[in-house]
C-alpha positions as CSV (number, residue, x, y, z in Angstrom):
1,M,19.6,0.6,-7.7
2,S,18.8,2.2,-4.4
3,R,18.1,-0.2,-1.5
4,A,15.3,2.1,-0.4
5,H,13.7,3.1,-3.7
6,L,14.1,3.1,-7.5
7,N,13.3,6.8,-7.8
8,K,11.2,6.4,-10.9
9,D,9.7,9.6,-12.3
10,P,6.3,10.2,-10.6
11,D,4.6,11.0,-13.9
12,E,5.8,7.7,-15.3
13,V,4.5,5.8,-12.3
14,A,1.1,7.5,-12.6
15,A,0.9,6.7,-16.3
16,M,1.9,3.1,-15.6
17,F,-0.9,2.6,-13.1
18,D,-3.4,4.4,-15.3
19,A,-2.6,1.9,-18.0
20,V,-3.2,-1.2,-15.8
21,A,-6.2,0.2,-13.9
22,K,-9.0,-1.8,-15.6
23,R,-7.3,-5.2,-14.9
24,Y,-5.3,-4.3,-11.8
25,D,-7.3,-6.2,-9.2
26,V,-7.6,-9.4,-11.4
27,T,-3.9,-9.3,-12.3
28,N,-2.9,-9.0,-8.6
29,D,-5.1,-11.9,-7.6
30,V,-3.4,-14.1,-10.3
31,L,0.1,-13.0,-9.6
32,S,-0.3,-13.5,-5.8
33,F,-2.2,-16.9,-6.2
34,G,-5.2,-15.3,-4.5
35,Q,-3.2,-14.1,-1.4
36,T,-4.2,-10.5,-1.9
37,R,-7.6,-11.2,-0.4
38,T,-6.0,-12.7,2.7
39,W,-3.6,-9.8,3.1
40,R,-6.5,-7.3,2.7
41,K,-8.5,-9.0,5.5
42,A,-5.4,-8.8,7.7
43,V,-5.2,-5.1,7.1
44,V,-8.9,-4.6,8.0
45,A,-8.5,-6.7,11.2
46,S,-5.4,-4.6,12.2
47,I,-7.2,-1.3,11.6
48,N,-10.3,-2.6,13.5
49,P,-12.5,0.1,11.9
50,Q,-15.3,1.4,14.2
51,P,-18.6,2.9,13.0
52,G,-18.2,6.6,12.2
53,E,-14.4,6.6,12.3
54,K,-12.7,8.5,9.5
55,I,-10.1,6.3,7.8
56,L,-7.6,7.3,5.0
57,D,-6.8,4.5,2.6
58,L,-3.8,5.8,0.8
59,A,-2.7,4.3,-2.6
60,A,-6.2,2.9,-2.6
61,G,-6.2,2.2,-6.4
62,T,-9.7,1.2,-7.4
63,G,-11.1,1.2,-3.9
64,T,-11.1,-2.6,-3.4
65,S,-9.1,-2.1,-0.2
66,T,-11.4,0.7,0.9
67,Q,-14.7,-1.1,0.6
68,P,-14.3,-3.2,3.8
69,F,-14.0,-0.1,5.9
70,Y,-17.2,1.2,4.5
71,L,-19.0,-2.1,5.1
72,A,-17.8,-1.9,8.8
73,G,-19.6,1.4,9.2
74,A,-16.6,3.7,9.0
75,D,-16.2,6.8,6.9
76,P,-13.3,5.9,4.6
77,V,-11.5,8.1,2.0
78,A,-9.8,6.3,-0.9
79,C,-6.9,8.4,-2.0
80,D,-4.7,7.7,-5.0
81,F,-2.4,9.6,-7.3
82,S,-3.6,7.7,-10.4
83,Q,-6.6,9.3,-12.1
84,G,-7.1,6.1,-14.1
85,M,-7.4,4.0,-10.9
86,I,-9.9,6.5,-9.4
87,E,-12.1,6.5,-12.5
88,V,-12.3,2.7,-12.4
89,G,-13.0,2.9,-8.7
90,R,-15.8,5.4,-9.0
91,N,-17.6,3.3,-11.5
92,R,-17.1,0.2,-9.4
93,F,-17.8,1.7,-5.9
94,P,-19.9,4.9,-6.5
95,H,-20.7,5.2,-2.8
96,L,-17.1,5.6,-1.8
97,T,-15.3,8.9,-1.5
98,F,-12.3,9.1,-3.9
99,V,-9.7,11.8,-3.8
100,Q,-6.8,12.2,-6.1
101,G,-3.7,13.1,-4.1
102,D,0.0,12.9,-3.7
103,A,1.4,11.0,-0.7
104,L,4.1,13.6,-0.3
105,D,1.6,16.5,0.0
106,L,-1.7,15.0,1.2
107,P,-4.7,17.2,0.4
108,F,-6.1,16.9,4.0
109,A,-6.0,19.1,7.1
110,D,-3.9,18.2,10.2
111,N,-5.4,15.7,12.6
112,T,-8.2,14.6,10.2
113,F,-8.2,10.8,10.4
114,D,-8.7,8.2,13.2
115,A,-6.6,5.7,11.3
116,V,-4.5,5.8,8.1
117,T,-3.3,2.8,6.0
118,I,-1.4,2.2,2.9
119,S,-1.1,-1.2,1.2
120,F,1.5,-2.0,-1.5
121,G,1.9,1.7,-2.2
122,L,4.7,3.1,0.0
123,R,7.3,1.6,-2.4
124,N,6.0,3.8,-5.1
125,V,6.8,7.2,-3.5
126,N,10.1,8.9,-4.0
127,D,10.5,10.0,-0.4
128,V,9.2,7.4,2.0
129,D,10.2,9.5,5.1
130,L,8.2,12.4,3.9
131,A,5.2,10.2,3.1
132,L,5.3,8.8,6.6
133,R,5.5,12.3,8.1
134,E,2.5,13.3,5.9
135,L,0.5,10.3,7.2
136,Y,1.4,11.3,10.8
137,R,0.3,14.9,10.1
138,V,-3.2,14.0,8.9
139,T,-3.8,11.5,11.7
140,K,-5.5,12.5,15.0
141,P,-3.6,12.2,18.3
142,S,-3.6,8.5,19.4
143,G,-4.6,7.5,15.8
144,R,-3.4,4.3,14.2
145,L,-1.2,3.6,11.2
146,V,-1.1,0.2,9.3
147,I,1.2,-0.4,6.4
148,C,0.9,-3.6,4.4
149,E,3.9,-4.1,2.1
150,F,6.0,-6.7,0.4
151,S,8.9,-7.6,2.6
152,S,11.7,-10.2,3.1
153,P,10.7,-13.8,3.6
154,T,12.1,-15.1,6.9
155,W,13.1,-18.6,5.7
156,A,16.2,-18.5,3.5
157,P,15.0,-21.2,0.9
158,M,11.7,-19.4,0.5
159,R,13.5,-16.1,0.0
160,T,15.5,-17.6,-2.8
161,V,12.5,-19.1,-4.5
162,Y,10.6,-15.9,-4.0
163,L,13.2,-13.7,-5.6
164,E,13.5,-16.1,-8.5
165,Y,9.8,-15.9,-9.1
166,L,9.9,-12.1,-8.9
167,M,12.6,-11.6,-11.5
168,K,11.9,-14.4,-13.9
169,A,8.4,-15.8,-13.6
170,L,6.4,-12.7,-12.6
171,P,7.1,-10.7,-15.8
172,G,6.2,-13.7,-17.9
173,V,2.9,-14.3,-16.1
174,A,2.1,-10.5,-16.3
175,T,2.6,-10.6,-20.1
176,R,-0.4,-13.0,-20.3
177,V,-2.8,-11.4,-17.9
178,S,-1.9,-7.7,-17.8
179,S,-2.4,-4.9,-20.3
180,N,1.0,-3.4,-19.3
181,P,3.6,-6.1,-18.4
182,D,6.3,-3.5,-18.0
183,A,4.5,-2.3,-14.9
184,Y,5.0,-5.7,-13.3
185,V,8.7,-5.7,-14.1
186,Y,8.9,-2.4,-12.2
187,L,6.9,-4.1,-9.4
188,A,9.5,-6.9,-9.1
189,E,12.4,-4.5,-9.1
190,S,10.8,-2.2,-6.5
191,I,10.2,-5.2,-4.2
192,R,13.8,-6.3,-4.4
193,A,14.9,-2.7,-3.5
194,W,12.6,-2.4,-0.5
195,P,13.8,-2.4,3.1
196,N,13.3,-5.5,5.3
197,Q,11.0,-5.6,8.3
198,P,13.3,-4.0,11.0
199,E,14.6,-1.4,8.5
200,L,11.0,-0.2,7.7
201,A,10.1,-0.2,11.4
202,E,13.1,2.1,12.0
203,Q,11.9,4.5,9.3
204,I,8.4,4.6,10.7
205,M,9.7,5.5,14.2
206,K,12.0,8.2,12.8
207,A,8.8,9.8,11.4
208,R,7.6,10.2,15.1
209,W,5.3,7.2,15.1
210,Q,5.3,5.2,18.3
211,D,5.0,1.6,19.4
212,C,5.9,0.2,16.0
213,A,5.5,-3.5,15.6
214,W,5.1,-5.9,12.6
215,R,3.6,-9.2,11.8
216,N,4.7,-11.4,8.9
217,L,2.2,-12.7,6.5
218,T,2.8,-15.6,4.1
219,G,6.2,-16.3,5.6
220,G,7.3,-12.7,5.4
221,I,6.6,-12.2,1.7
222,V,4.3,-9.5,3.1
223,A,4.7,-7.7,6.4
224,L,2.1,-5.7,8.3
225,H,3.6,-2.8,10.3
226,R,1.5,-1.1,12.9
227,A,2.1,2.1,14.9
228,V,0.3,4.9,16.7
229,K,0.5,8.7,16.9
230,S,1.3,10.2,20.2
231,A,-1.6,11.4,22.3
232,E,0.0,14.9,22.4
């Protein structure tokens, strides 16, 4: 298993997310003990959306993470590769703009967005470096990047308990609350294979982003990485 990624077939991943779309948000709340809402608020605060700003929410799923940007007066676009997620999102948030798109070949022009963000989706692309470069391409000069992703707990005992939960408890809980438990087995495996905080920061900077910093949430179970595009 690759330290960077599991290299799962993109069509398989899309089908997997299509299958869990209807219960996706509820299942995530259960599995995270409600922490997803706290993490989502941290992303919004870090982006600091301003009225009229164009914001790309990549891997937006059903648009739950996009809605706060809209409420702040920004002009957000919810982009996801799963048609099933988008269909659920359009029914739930008909006022939002949804676009089906591939993170490795974003369907947007250069320098389109004031800010770009992706939460819990970067793990699911087969070429993280290319995805980071695509996000850079579609961001305006001096624009902001915020990545929210599972990471490595900073306290060793918590890290041990966390990994035990991921590989043993999480699939069992998912069996009771999700329509597709196998998707959450993949989730656990992809988290274990993901780079830690400094490693991801290094990847971000290699994609030309500047001033990369991160903040740990929930003891490092999740990390919020922030960076900016050069003013050019």
